[in-house]
Each structure stands twice: as structure tokens, then as C-alpha cells.
N, C-alpha and C positions, 0 to 999 in steps of 0.2 A: 542542512544547509542538505549535503544530501537525500534524504529524507523528500526535502522538494522538489526537486533534480529528476529525482524517483516518479512523484508527482503531471510530472511536467514532459515525463515520455521522453526521457534526455536517457541517449545513448548508456549502457552498462561503462559499455569502455572508456570511453569519457569521465563520464564519477567514477572512475578506479583508476586516470592519471591526474585528472584535479586532482583529488585527495590522496596522492601515491599508496591507492591503496597497493598489497603488497600479491593481491594474490582477487582477486573475480568471486570468489565468495566474502571475502569479509561485507564491501558490495555491497553483493545479494544479501545484506543481514537489512541494509536500510530496508530496502526494494521489499523482504517480506514482512517488515513493520510499516509498508503500507499499502501492501496481501489484506493482514490483522486489520486493521479503521478500513480494508474496504466491505472485508465480511459483517463486518459488525457495524454500517450500515447499511449492509439491503438485510441485513436483519432486524434492523429498524423500520426497516420500511414495511421488510415481509410484517411483524406481529400492528402498521398501522392497519396494513389490507385487510387481513385477520380485525381488527375492533371494529373496522368499519365491514363488514359481510358479519358484522356481530359473533365472530369465530370465541370459542374463551379460547 
């Protein structure tokens, strides 16, 4: 749930309050997992562009 709120650009302080995280660092764990997903998505796009340009 927290990850979905992060993806929807909800303020992390609000998420911290909603989930009663004692520290914002806990909330940032969910944001980090989302950043990893974005990184993977960008890499897959980069691979697709390289394939279409004939670069292996």
C-alpha cells in the first residue's frame, strides 16, 4: 500500500503518518523499492532502443 502511494506522488510525511511509521527512514524504504522499479523500467527501455538501432 505504501509503495502505491509513493508511486502516486503522495507526500512521504503523509504516508509516514498514515502507516504510523516511527521514522521517515522506514517510509523511505518503500520509496527506494519504487526507485528500483523505475530504474529497471528505464533500463528495459534503453535495451529496446539499442535493439531497434542494431546495437548489441
